[in-house]
Legacy VTK file of the C-alpha trace (Angstrom):
# vtk DataFile Version 3.0
C-alpha trace
ASCII
DATASET POLYDATA
POINTS 346 float
-6.597 -28.596 -10.647
-7.737 -29.693 -14.167
-7.848 -26.917 -16.608
-8.573 -26.645 -20.475
-5.727 -26.561 -23.358
-6.623 -22.994 -24.059
-6.365 -21.936 -20.361
-3.175 -24.024 -19.755
-1.315 -22.429 -23.131
-2.459 -18.828 -21.964
-1.129 -19.070 -18.645
2.069 -20.485 -19.869
2.510 -17.685 -22.203
1.414 -15.180 -19.478
-1.735 -14.093 -21.127
-4.114 -15.358 -18.529
-4.276 -14.101 -14.869
-7.604 -15.532 -13.959
-9.237 -18.767 -14.044
-12.798 -19.551 -13.216
-13.652 -23.017 -11.672
-16.179 -24.577 -9.257
-13.563 -25.956 -7.138
-13.833 -23.909 -3.789
-10.954 -25.791 -2.215
-8.158 -23.475 -2.473
-7.599 -19.934 -0.760
-5.133 -17.070 -0.855
-1.557 -17.559 -0.916
-2.125 -21.580 -1.419
0.037 -23.449 -4.411
-1.599 -25.146 -6.653
-0.702 -27.460 -9.637
-2.696 -26.824 -12.849
-2.819 -30.056 -15.151
-3.702 -30.520 -18.696
-3.419 -34.270 -19.770
0.070 -35.045 -18.696
1.552 -31.532 -18.210
1.284 -29.312 -15.045
2.574 -26.234 -13.953
2.569 -24.446 -10.251
0.756 -21.362 -9.499
0.218 -18.978 -6.690
-2.983 -18.002 -5.751
-3.386 -14.248 -4.981
-6.773 -13.735 -4.497
-10.278 -15.416 -4.518
-13.897 -14.221 -5.235
-17.268 -15.835 -5.726
-19.685 -14.382 -7.998
-23.602 -15.275 -8.513
-23.403 -15.128 -12.592
-20.808 -14.952 -15.351
-22.133 -11.400 -16.286
-21.426 -10.167 -12.886
-17.772 -11.498 -12.826
-17.139 -9.998 -16.064
-18.923 -6.664 -15.208
-16.007 -6.389 -12.744
-13.199 -8.058 -14.139
-11.717 -7.533 -17.661
-12.297 -10.562 -19.814
-8.870 -10.325 -21.550
-7.424 -11.078 -17.927
-8.942 -14.570 -18.510
-7.358 -14.824 -21.881
-10.705 -13.877 -24.278
-11.038 -10.915 -26.609
-14.390 -10.445 -25.681
-17.233 -11.254 -23.040
-19.260 -13.331 -25.264
-16.437 -15.582 -25.848
-15.736 -15.762 -22.345
-19.296 -16.454 -21.178
-19.605 -19.114 -23.798
-16.313 -21.175 -22.606
-17.613 -21.211 -18.856
-21.230 -21.186 -19.526
-21.266 -24.996 -18.085
-19.624 -24.178 -14.597
-21.773 -24.855 -11.758
-20.361 -22.326 -9.176
-18.308 -19.399 -10.033
-15.203 -19.409 -8.038
-12.606 -16.915 -9.520
-8.868 -17.270 -8.784
-6.305 -14.875 -9.643
-3.112 -16.298 -10.035
0.707 -15.849 -10.457
2.987 -17.980 -12.561
6.966 -17.775 -12.764
6.859 -18.440 -16.442
9.385 -18.103 -19.319
10.227 -15.124 -21.583
8.141 -14.899 -24.686
9.833 -12.234 -27.119
6.334 -12.562 -28.762
5.004 -10.249 -26.167
7.612 -7.358 -27.216
7.099 -4.610 -29.890
10.272 -4.142 -32.389
10.468 -0.599 -31.355
10.609 -1.461 -27.529
13.262 -4.201 -28.249
15.384 -2.012 -30.195
15.827 -0.019 -26.918
16.818 -2.842 -24.784
19.824 -4.796 -24.525
17.863 -8.262 -25.149
20.766 -10.415 -23.479
19.900 -8.871 -20.131
15.923 -9.442 -20.475
14.724 -11.482 -17.571
11.026 -11.809 -16.440
9.944 -10.279 -13.066
7.564 -11.914 -10.757
7.612 -9.791 -8.035
4.112 -8.405 -6.988
0.512 -9.248 -8.532
0.380 -6.832 -11.308
-1.908 -7.568 -14.308
1.089 -6.720 -16.482
3.532 -9.101 -18.058
6.932 -7.492 -15.983
10.497 -7.688 -17.107
13.571 -6.232 -16.328
16.511 -5.444 -18.411
19.082 -2.727 -19.230
18.460 -0.398 -22.113
20.856 0.713 -24.907
21.982 3.487 -22.527
23.090 0.910 -19.787
20.211 1.975 -17.325
18.582 -0.540 -15.389
14.865 -0.523 -16.428
11.565 -2.238 -15.643
9.234 -3.127 -18.651
5.412 -3.692 -18.556
3.390 -5.088 -21.090
-0.303 -5.197 -21.029
-3.529 -5.324 -23.285
-5.426 -2.347 -24.083
-8.527 -3.580 -22.659
-7.048 -4.149 -19.160
-8.941 -2.438 -16.341
-5.946 -0.300 -15.467
-3.998 1.286 -18.367
-0.183 1.813 -18.240
-0.614 5.226 -20.125
-2.231 6.284 -16.680
0.871 5.265 -14.831
3.265 6.943 -17.248
1.234 10.121 -17.058
1.465 9.895 -13.447
5.116 9.115 -12.919
5.780 12.308 -15.339
3.509 14.506 -13.264
4.902 13.298 -10.006
8.597 14.056 -11.012
10.363 16.501 -8.583
7.285 16.386 -5.936
8.024 12.909 -4.284
10.634 10.156 -5.021
9.240 8.108 -8.072
10.790 6.101 -10.847
11.839 7.888 -13.937
9.298 7.325 -16.800
11.308 6.692 -19.831
9.103 5.315 -22.574
5.385 4.610 -23.466
3.675 3.381 -26.590
0.336 1.631 -27.659
0.378 -0.480 -30.674
-1.352 -3.640 -31.837
-3.711 -4.001 -28.771
-1.043 -3.584 -26.261
0.676 -1.058 -24.423
4.395 -0.695 -23.382
5.972 1.184 -20.485
9.454 1.559 -19.593
10.456 2.767 -16.412
13.554 3.309 -13.954
14.377 0.116 -11.916
14.302 1.459 -8.408
17.137 -0.233 -6.115
15.560 -0.978 -2.870
13.327 -3.530 -0.933
9.693 -3.370 -0.048
9.123 -1.674 2.991
8.005 -4.289 5.493
11.138 -5.885 4.652
13.031 -2.991 6.262
13.737 -2.370 9.854
11.988 0.650 11.468
9.935 0.903 8.283
6.675 1.983 9.967
8.185 5.665 10.460
9.507 6.008 7.261
6.257 4.965 5.839
4.238 7.355 7.884
6.677 9.846 6.956
6.359 9.272 3.186
2.503 9.017 3.199
2.244 12.306 5.113
4.565 13.895 2.237
2.287 12.521 -0.217
-0.765 13.835 1.272
0.652 17.322 1.600
1.483 17.367 -2.402
-0.441 20.614 -3.632
-3.326 19.257 -5.742
-4.747 22.656 -7.335
-3.181 21.510 -10.631
-3.631 18.140 -10.337
-5.601 16.439 -13.504
-6.094 13.037 -11.993
-9.645 12.414 -10.261
-10.438 8.971 -11.040
-10.378 7.842 -7.582
-12.392 10.938 -6.318
-15.259 10.126 -3.546
-17.793 11.260 -5.869
-16.708 8.812 -8.311
-16.597 6.103 -6.166
-19.851 6.754 -4.521
-21.309 6.650 -8.298
-19.407 3.539 -8.944
-20.438 1.488 -5.789
-24.345 2.582 -6.260
-24.227 1.496 -9.781
-22.960 -1.830 -8.905
-24.884 -2.138 -5.743
-26.866 -4.920 -6.695
-23.607 -7.277 -7.628
-21.760 -6.796 -4.794
-24.375 -6.681 -2.297
-23.814 -10.477 -0.832
-20.333 -9.540 -0.023
-21.233 -6.407 1.709
-23.810 -8.109 3.673
-21.299 -10.920 4.703
-19.382 -7.868 6.301
-22.320 -5.959 7.813
-25.307 -8.563 8.040
-27.269 -6.110 10.193
-27.578 -3.732 7.496
-29.893 -3.923 4.733
-29.473 -2.577 1.059
-31.462 0.654 2.069
-29.302 1.163 5.136
-26.075 0.542 3.056
-27.099 3.132 0.497
-28.056 5.647 3.178
-24.464 5.017 5.006
-22.445 5.481 1.886
-24.427 8.627 1.067
-24.454 10.138 4.410
-20.706 9.212 5.277
-18.888 10.040 2.121
-15.402 11.468 3.066
-15.145 15.230 2.740
-11.216 15.699 2.706
-9.233 15.974 -0.649
-5.585 14.880 -0.735
-3.458 13.427 -3.471
-3.568 9.290 -2.828
-1.470 6.488 -4.466
-4.530 4.436 -4.958
-2.497 1.074 -3.981
-0.517 2.363 -0.741
0.511 -1.207 0.217
3.897 -1.947 1.622
5.217 -4.091 -1.518
4.486 -0.537 -3.286
7.129 1.347 -1.108
10.768 0.571 -1.771
13.081 1.719 0.993
16.571 2.142 -0.549
19.040 0.372 2.317
21.832 3.020 2.190
19.818 6.280 2.036
16.695 4.873 3.654
14.643 6.903 1.212
11.147 5.602 0.132
10.161 5.268 -3.296
6.637 4.834 -4.650
5.934 2.442 -7.439
2.982 1.149 -9.568
1.469 4.589 -9.877
-1.690 3.967 -12.226
-4.461 4.825 -9.368
-2.937 7.977 -8.466
-5.698 10.526 -7.789
-7.215 13.141 -5.721
-9.651 11.301 -3.076
-9.960 10.966 0.711
-6.844 10.207 2.755
-8.861 7.054 3.889
-8.330 5.594 0.492
-4.643 4.945 1.169
-5.113 4.504 5.055
-7.603 1.737 4.696
-5.437 -0.188 2.043
-2.363 0.452 4.040
-3.959 -1.297 6.980
-4.826 -4.031 4.999
-1.349 -4.542 3.916
-0.024 -4.320 7.639
-2.356 -7.133 8.194
-1.470 -9.072 5.171
2.072 -8.874 5.668
1.927 -9.776 9.385
3.156 -6.264 10.632
0.083 -4.891 12.487
1.921 -4.564 15.633
3.725 -1.661 13.768
0.973 0.320 12.782
0.746 2.473 15.804
4.247 3.760 15.140
3.188 4.485 11.345
0.232 6.549 12.804
2.489 8.699 14.818
4.997 9.447 12.131
1.912 10.127 9.851
0.489 12.488 12.636
-2.864 11.001 13.684
-3.666 9.055 16.787
-6.367 6.786 15.720
-8.401 6.110 12.539
-11.555 7.663 11.703
-13.743 4.238 11.744
-16.627 5.766 10.116
-14.404 6.562 7.173
-12.733 3.008 7.390
-16.000 1.348 7.280
-17.121 3.540 4.122
-13.801 2.586 2.623
-14.503 -1.393 3.240
-17.714 -1.115 1.225
-16.202 0.866 -1.659
-13.436 -1.708 -1.518
-15.630 -4.344 -2.773
-16.239 -2.657 -6.090
-12.417 -1.811 -6.566
-10.861 -4.879 -5.968
LINES 1 347
346 0 1 2 3 4 5 6 7 8 9 10 11 12 13 14 15 16 17 18 19 20 21 22 23 24 25 26 27 28 29 30 31 32 33 34 35 36 37 38 39 40 41 42 43 44 45 46 47 48 49 50 51 52 53 54 55 56 57 58 59 60 61 62 63 64 65 66 67 68 69 70 71 72 73 74 75 76 77 78 79 80 81 82 83 84 85 86 87 88 89 90 91 92 93 94 95 96 97 98 99 100 101 102 103 104 105 106 107 108 109 110 111 112 113 114 115 116 117 118 119 120 121 122 123 124 125 126 127 128 129 130 131 132 133 134 135 136 137 138 139 140 141 142 143 144 145 146 147 148 149 150 151 152 153 154 155 156 157 158 159 160 161 162 163 164 165 166 167 168 169 170 171 172 173 174 175 176 177 178 179 180 181 182 183 184 185 186 187 188 189 190 191 192 193 194 195 196 197 198 199 200 201 202 203 204 205 206 207 208 209 210 211 212 213 214 215 216 217 218 219 220 221 222 223 224 225 226 227 228 229 230 231 232 233 234 235 236 237 238 239 240 241 242 243 244 245 246 247 248 249 250 251 252 253 254 255 256 257 258 259 260 261 262 263 264 265 266 267 268 269 270 271 272 273 274 275 276 277 278 279 280 281 282 283 284 285 286 287 288 289 290 291 292 293 294 295 296 297 298 299 300 301 302 303 304 305 306 307 308 309 310 311 312 313 314 315 316 317 318 319 320 321 322 323 324 325 326 327 328 329 330 331 332 333 334 335 336 337 338 339 340 341 342 343 344 345
């Protein structure tokens, strides 16, 4: 795929994770060579979306993830695109010490820093040892990114002692960037572990049982989710109607309002199998990527977890998960509600 010099340089430096093109050839998990003149880099496509207009695209996705400082600059750059196909990409690039604030570098043994390309985070992620000899994960991202590393830091602090999560060591905002250093957890992604479904079921049950009376995080409350989707209904309507072609715009709005889930628990917000690390010796599960932790319906986590079982080709173990979690079957109305909400969140 041919791209511009600006895009090529941004991707190599880890400053761009989305590209816009009119090439509809590729799909999720494809590996693609991006070309500029005689140079090329190989990337993995991790998601694909289509939009009616550039304004719709940048309404949902932060322009800095495309390598631009503002929407006007991004729209001007892509103004000649005939079809708006957006690919999220993952590039196993080189380390750039230009990414690091001097105070952050002072905390680390710089000889141990290496890029961490596991997962699909919008942050640039590194691993290293700090000056105390502890193994740590360092996340760096722009202040204008949709998800805030400050959110993840605060949630990790709040969760300490309630359920197993990484220790939060350091957070800083400076020069338009956020820096977060946390404990590196020893473990493997849940779906790579034997008997993982039972462990995951018990872990989610424990998370959903945490007392929420003093929880300050309500970003994904069902009230907020409903408000978001009604505000953007016309942007995402084509995608919803692909899922439910028998429903009109009015049917969809009525369904969302009438069937808003009433239960409230503490949810992870991206409870997918790669975000659950299981220690091979203790068999304990640890939750990572906590930035979307919030009070919401339990179906927020259940919906994305089922998608993760399917995506990781483990759906045959989902009934084992349900048994360990403590329910016989999912509420299909609540799952449908979440499938519509999903269109505005991801």
